[in-house]
C-alpha positions as CSV (number, residue, x, y, z in Angstrom):
1,M,12.1,138.2,22.8
2,A,12.1,137.9,18.9
3,E,13.1,140.2,16.0
4,L,13.5,140.1,12.1
5,R,17.1,140.0,11.1
6,W,18.0,140.8,7.5
7,N,20.3,138.6,5.4
8,P,22.5,140.7,3.2
9,I,23.4,137.7,1.3
10,L,20.2,136.2,0.0
11,E,18.4,139.8,0.8
12,R,15.6,138.2,2.9
13,W,14.3,138.7,6.4
14,N,14.8,135.7,8.7
15,I,12.5,135.5,12.1
16,V,14.2,134.7,15.5
17,S,11.8,134.0,18.2
18,D,13.5,132.3,21.2
19,E,10.4,131.8,23.0
20,R,9.2,129.3,20.2
21,Q,11.3,126.9,22.1
22,D,8.8,126.6,25.0
23,R,6.2,125.6,23.0
24,P,4.4,122.2,23.8
25,V,5.7,119.0,21.7
26,L,3.4,116.0,21.5
27,P,2.4,116.1,25.1
28,E,0.9,112.8,26.4
29,D,-1.0,113.7,29.1
30,S,-3.6,116.3,27.4
31,C,-3.9,118.1,24.0
32,P,-4.3,121.7,24.4
33,L,-6.5,122.2,21.4
34,C,-9.2,119.8,22.4
35,P,-12.4,121.0,24.3
36,E,-12.2,122.0,28.1
37,V,-8.3,122.4,28.0
38,L,-6.2,125.1,27.5
39,E,-7.0,127.1,24.3
40,V,-10.9,126.5,24.1
41,P,-12.3,126.1,27.6
42,Q,-15.7,125.2,26.3
43,E,-17.6,121.7,26.2
44,D,-17.5,121.4,22.5
45,Y,-16.6,123.5,19.6
46,Y,-17.3,123.8,15.7
47,I,-14.3,125.5,14.1
48,V,-12.2,127.7,16.2
49,S,-9.4,130.4,15.4
50,F,-7.2,132.4,18.0
51,E,-3.8,133.9,18.2
52,N,-0.9,131.3,19.0
53,R,0.6,131.5,22.3
54,F,4.1,130.9,20.9
55,P,4.1,133.3,17.8
56,A,7.0,133.8,15.6
57,L,5.3,137.0,15.1
58,R,3.4,139.6,17.4
59,R,0.9,142.1,17.1
60,D,2.5,144.3,19.9
61,P,6.3,143.3,19.6
62,G,8.8,144.1,22.2
63,R,12.2,145.5,21.7
64,P,14.6,143.5,19.5
65,N,17.2,141.5,21.3
66,L,19.7,143.9,20.1
67,E,20.5,147.2,17.8
68,G,21.1,146.8,14.3
69,D,22.7,149.1,11.8
70,S,22.5,149.8,8.0
71,F,24.1,146.6,7.1
72,Y,23.1,144.0,9.6
73,R,19.4,145.4,9.7
74,V,17.1,144.6,12.8
75,R,13.2,145.0,12.9
76,P,10.7,144.1,15.5
77,N,8.7,140.8,14.7
78,K,5.5,142.9,14.2
79,G,2.8,140.6,12.6
80,V,-0.1,137.9,13.3
81,C,0.3,134.3,14.1
82,E,-3.1,132.5,14.3
83,V,-4.2,128.8,14.8
84,L,-7.1,127.4,13.2
85,L,-8.9,124.4,14.6
86,Y,-11.0,122.3,12.1
87,T,-12.8,120.2,14.5
88,S,-13.1,119.3,18.3
89,D,-12.3,115.6,17.1
90,H,-8.6,115.0,18.3
91,D,-8.5,111.9,16.3
92,V,-10.1,112.4,13.1
93,Q,-8.1,112.6,9.9
94,P,-8.3,115.8,7.8
95,A,-9.1,113.6,5.0
96,D,-12.1,112.5,7.0
97,I,-13.5,115.7,7.8
98,G,-16.9,116.1,6.1
99,Q,-17.6,118.1,2.8
100,T,-20.0,120.7,4.6
101,R,-17.1,121.2,7.4
102,F,-14.6,121.9,5.0
103,E,-16.8,124.1,3.0
104,D,-17.3,126.0,6.2
105,L,-13.5,125.8,7.0
106,I,-12.9,127.5,3.6
107,S,-15.2,130.5,4.6
108,V,-13.3,131.1,7.7
109,W,-9.8,131.0,6.0
110,R,-11.5,133.9,3.7
111,D,-12.9,135.7,6.8
112,R,-9.5,135.5,8.5
113,F,-7.9,136.6,5.2
114,T,-10.1,139.6,5.0
115,D,-9.4,140.6,8.6
116,L,-5.9,140.6,8.4
117,S,-5.6,142.1,5.3
118,Q,-7.1,145.5,6.8
119,E,-4.1,145.5,9.2
120,D,-1.7,148.3,7.8
121,F,1.3,146.4,9.0
122,V,0.5,143.3,7.0
123,D,2.0,142.7,3.5
124,Y,1.3,139.0,3.0
125,I,-1.0,136.3,4.3
126,Y,-0.1,132.7,4.4
127,I,-2.4,129.9,5.2
128,F,-0.9,126.5,5.7
129,E,-1.2,123.1,7.7
130,N,1.5,121.1,8.8
131,R,0.6,117.2,9.4
132,G,2.7,114.4,10.8
133,E,5.8,114.3,13.0
134,E,8.2,114.0,10.0
135,I,6.9,117.4,9.0
136,G,7.8,118.9,12.6
137,V,4.4,118.9,14.1
138,T,4.1,119.6,17.7
139,L,0.5,118.7,18.3
140,Y,-1.7,116.0,16.7
141,H,-5.1,117.7,16.7
142,P,-6.3,118.8,13.4
143,H,-5.4,122.2,12.7
144,G,-3.9,124.9,10.7
145,Q,-2.0,128.1,11.0
146,L,-2.1,131.7,9.3
147,Y,0.8,133.8,9.4
148,A,0.3,137.7,8.6
149,F,3.7,138.8,7.5
150,P,5.2,142.3,7.7
151,F,6.9,141.6,4.3
152,V,6.4,139.2,1.1
153,P,8.1,136.1,2.0
154,P,11.2,135.3,-0.5
155,R,9.5,132.3,-2.1
156,A,6.5,134.4,-2.4
157,Q,8.2,137.0,-4.2
158,R,10.2,134.9,-6.3
159,A,7.0,133.5,-7.5
160,L,5.4,137.0,-8.3
161,D,8.5,138.0,-10.1
162,S,8.1,135.0,-12.4
163,A,4.3,135.7,-12.8
164,E,5.1,139.2,-13.8
165,S,7.9,138.5,-16.1
166,H,6.0,135.9,-17.8
167,L,3.0,138.0,-18.7
168,E,5.2,140.8,-20.0
169,R,7.0,138.1,-22.2
170,A,4.3,135.9,-23.4
171,G,1.4,137.9,-22.7
172,T,-0.3,135.1,-20.8
173,C,-0.7,133.9,-17.2
174,L,2.2,131.8,-16.0
175,Y,0.1,129.4,-13.9
176,C,-2.9,129.3,-16.7
177,R,-0.2,128.0,-19.0
178,I,0.9,125.5,-16.6
179,M,-2.5,124.3,-16.0
180,E,-3.3,124.2,-19.8
181,K,-0.2,121.9,-20.2
182,E,-1.0,119.6,-17.5
183,R,-4.7,119.1,-18.7
184,N,-3.8,118.6,-22.1
185,L,-1.0,116.0,-21.3
186,A,-3.4,114.5,-18.6
187,T,-0.7,112.1,-17.3
188,R,0.0,113.8,-14.1
189,V,-3.5,115.1,-13.4
190,I,-4.7,113.2,-10.3
191,W,-8.3,114.9,-9.8
192,E,-10.5,117.6,-11.6
193,D,-14.0,119.0,-11.5
194,E,-15.8,122.0,-13.3
195,H,-13.8,124.7,-11.2
196,F,-10.5,123.2,-10.0
197,V,-7.9,120.6,-11.2
198,A,-5.0,118.8,-9.1
199,F,-2.0,117.4,-10.6
200,V,1.7,116.6,-10.1
201,P,3.4,119.4,-11.7
202,F,6.3,118.7,-14.3
203,F,8.8,120.0,-12.0
204,A,7.6,118.7,-8.7
205,H,10.6,118.8,-6.3
206,L,9.3,117.1,-3.1
207,P,7.9,113.6,-2.6
208,Y,4.1,113.4,-4.1
209,E,3.8,117.2,-4.5
210,V,0.5,118.3,-5.8
211,H,-0.9,121.7,-7.0
212,L,-4.4,122.5,-6.8
213,Y,-5.4,125.2,-9.2
214,P,-8.7,127.1,-10.0
215,K,-9.5,127.0,-13.6
216,R,-10.8,130.6,-13.3
217,H,-7.9,133.1,-12.9
218,Y,-8.3,135.3,-9.6
219,P,-5.1,136.5,-7.3
220,D,-6.6,135.4,-3.7
221,I,-8.8,133.6,-1.9
222,L,-11.2,136.3,-1.8
223,G,-11.6,136.0,-5.7
224,M,-13.7,132.7,-5.4
225,N,-17.4,132.8,-6.2
226,R,-19.8,130.4,-4.1
227,E,-19.8,127.8,-6.9
228,E,-16.1,127.4,-6.5
229,I,-16.1,126.8,-2.6
230,P,-17.6,123.3,-2.7
231,S,-15.0,122.2,-5.4
232,L,-12.0,123.5,-3.5
233,A,-13.2,121.5,-0.5
234,A,-13.8,118.4,-2.7
235,G,-10.4,119.0,-4.3
236,I,-8.4,119.4,-1.0
237,K,-10.3,116.3,0.3
238,S,-9.4,114.3,-2.7
239,V,-5.6,115.0,-2.5
240,L,-5.6,114.2,1.3
241,T,-7.8,110.8,0.6
242,S,-4.9,109.9,-2.0
243,Y,-2.1,110.8,0.5
244,E,-3.9,108.4,3.2
245,G,-4.3,105.5,0.8
246,L,-0.5,105.7,-0.5
247,F,1.1,104.0,2.3
248,P,0.6,101.5,5.1
249,V,1.8,104.3,7.6
250,E,-0.3,105.3,10.8
251,E,-0.3,108.9,9.6
252,F,0.8,110.3,6.0
253,P,2.9,113.5,6.6
254,Y,2.4,116.6,4.2
255,M,2.2,120.5,4.2
256,M,-0.8,122.1,2.6
257,T,0.0,125.7,1.5
258,F,-2.0,128.5,0.1
259,H,-0.4,130.7,-2.5
260,Q,-1.8,133.9,-3.0
261,A,-1.2,137.9,-4.0
262,P,0.3,139.9,-1.3
263,V,-2.1,142.6,0.6
264,D,0.3,145.3,0.4
265,G,-1.8,147.6,-1.4
266,D,-0.5,146.8,-4.9
267,D,-2.2,145.3,-7.4
268,Y,-1.3,141.8,-8.8
269,P,-3.5,140.7,-11.8
270,Y,-0.8,138.4,-13.0
271,F,-0.9,136.1,-10.1
272,H,-2.9,132.9,-9.9
273,F,-4.2,131.7,-6.4
274,H,-3.6,127.9,-5.9
275,L,-2.8,125.4,-3.1
276,E,0.4,123.3,-3.1
277,F,0.8,120.1,-1.2
278,Y,4.2,118.7,-0.2
279,S,5.3,115.4,1.6
280,L,8.9,113.9,2.7
281,Q,7.3,110.5,2.6
282,R,8.8,108.7,-0.4
283,A,8.1,105.2,0.3
284,A,6.4,103.5,3.2
285,D,9.7,103.1,4.9
286,K,11.8,106.1,3.5
287,I,11.8,109.8,4.2
288,K,13.2,112.5,1.7
289,Y,15.7,114.6,3.9
290,R,16.6,117.8,2.9
291,A,20.4,117.5,3.1
292,G,23.4,119.2,1.6
293,V,22.6,119.7,-1.9
294,E,18.9,120.9,-1.2
295,T,19.9,123.1,1.7
296,G,23.3,124.6,0.7
297,A,22.8,124.7,-3.1
298,G,19.0,124.9,-3.0
299,T,18.9,122.2,-5.8
300,F,16.4,119.3,-5.0
301,I,17.0,115.9,-5.9
302,S,13.7,114.0,-6.5
303,S,14.1,110.0,-6.5
304,I,10.6,109.6,-7.9
305,S,9.5,110.9,-11.2
306,P,6.5,113.2,-11.4
307,E,4.5,110.8,-13.4
308,K,4.9,108.0,-11.2
309,M,3.8,110.0,-8.4
310,A,0.6,110.8,-10.3
311,R,0.0,107.2,-10.9
312,D,0.6,106.4,-7.4
313,L,-1.8,108.9,-6.3
314,R,-4.4,108.0,-8.6
315,E,-4.1,104.3,-7.5
316,A,-4.5,105.3,-3.8
317,D,-7.7,107.2,-4.8
318,G,-9.0,104.1,-6.7
319,L,-8.9,106.2,-10.0
320,E,-6.5,104.2,-12.0
């Protein structure tokens, strides 16, 4: 059973899902995401999406575990969790996936965003990829996920509020201003083309954090035009290639996350679609742990300056 429980202190919903304890964790005998196994019983496939067998959110949720009240509020965990398989090749690194396939992958992300945004119970669509055991990955096969939330997640809401406040105060897009500052300074830019720019932000809080912004302002992935799709694919591949070249580790752990406007029926002209990448690998033999200050106080401590992160990433990609 699963449900949403309201935290009255932080004023946000938490997801409780007992059944996720039963999901497979790094199985040694076979991969359920490979062809002719559990999820895709075919000889081969190109790109596949399907609903997660162990979802945190369900289209048709059962009754919550317990009854809430006006203070300890409880809701059914109504939503959608999908898995997106990038390729049938179990051993390929996402950085090594071809440009054309990445462009097709972006088209699938756009298609799934379109379909899920039509559901009246969906307020926010979160696209992401977890890679590496240090991040908590339970299956090695190259894949990402989509969560269609029945609410706007707290971090997304905080970003929306900041963007709206900045527009009212300064008359400009918060993200366009950040991008302009980073491009003018150039010291933290790691990749750029006609349509997109990737940089380590001035305020990076996790090791080798990278933001990938479109130069044109639009609120979500559907705002892209055809010319921008190859650029986004190239930008993602460039960031992942830099990651793979950073340290002599078997697999560089990272999170790739999409940040876009909600799909709750309101307009968000002040929001700027972008991607953010994070890692926990701060050195070849060191992992960044989210310990007491980060978890209890919500204040991150970085042992690497954003400027050094950017230099390291450019060197890893052969750009410096």
